[in-house]
N, C-alpha and C positions, 0 to 999 in steps of 0.2 A: 606618177613615177614611183616605183617601189623604193622603200627605205633600204639603204645599204649601210649596215652597221660598221663596216670597215672604214668608212669615210666619216671623219669627225668634222663638225661645222667649224668654220674659221672663227676665231675669237678676235675681238678688237684689241688693239694695243701691240706691244712688242711680242715677237715670236718667242716661244718658250726657250728655244736654243740660244737666244741672245742674252738671257739673264746671266748675271755674274761674269760677263766678259768685260775686261778693262776697256775703257773708252779710248778711242784713238786721239790721244792728246799731243802727239809729237808735232802736229802741224798747226797747233793753236797756241798763241802766246797768252796763256791764261792769266799771268800776273799783270798784263796790261788792261784787263777788263775790270769794270767797276764792281762786278759781283759774279760769283760762280753758283751754278746749281749744286744741290747737295751731292748728286752723282759725280760731278766733276771734281768737287772738293774732296770727296771720298777717294777717288782715284789718285788725286794729287798727293794727299797725305798718307795714303795706304791704310786707311781705317774703313771699316764697314759702315754702311748707312745706319745700322742699328746702334753701333757704338757712338756715332755722331748724334743721333737722336737722344741717347742716354745723356750725353754731355750737354745737349740743349736743355733737357729737363732738369738737370742738376745746376744749370745756370753758368756753366763753364764755356759755353759756345752760344753766341748771339746770332739769330737769324732774322731776316726781314722777309716779308712776303710780297711778291708781285702777283696779285690775284691769289691763287692757291699754291703758287710755286715758292718753296722756301729757298732763299738765297743767302750765301755767305758773302758779306761785303768786303771790299778791299780794305776798309778801315779795320774790320774784324781780323783779317789776315795779318795786317800790320800789328795790331794789338797782340796777336799770338806769336809774333816774331817770325812769321813765315816769309814775309817780304819786307824790304826796306821801306821806311817811311817816305812819303812823297818829298822830293827835293833833297834826299840824303845823298844822291849821286852827283849833285851839282857843286 
């Protein structure tokens, strides 16, 4: 089969046109979850992932890892004042 330079091979991962698009968060109750992926937290607070990583390195934001996936825990969101402490609404 001859090589066709106009056709690029498919790359693994997300398609290039899906980068930097906001995540569809309107159908998910994020604050009810135990932890958020960095991308979800980024969309929730309106900060870029780069800014969040800078805050992690500076010690202002704590992350935990599930394998290689960095997560922002519910406890960390409570510490930051983004959600009410557990039991505060009772």
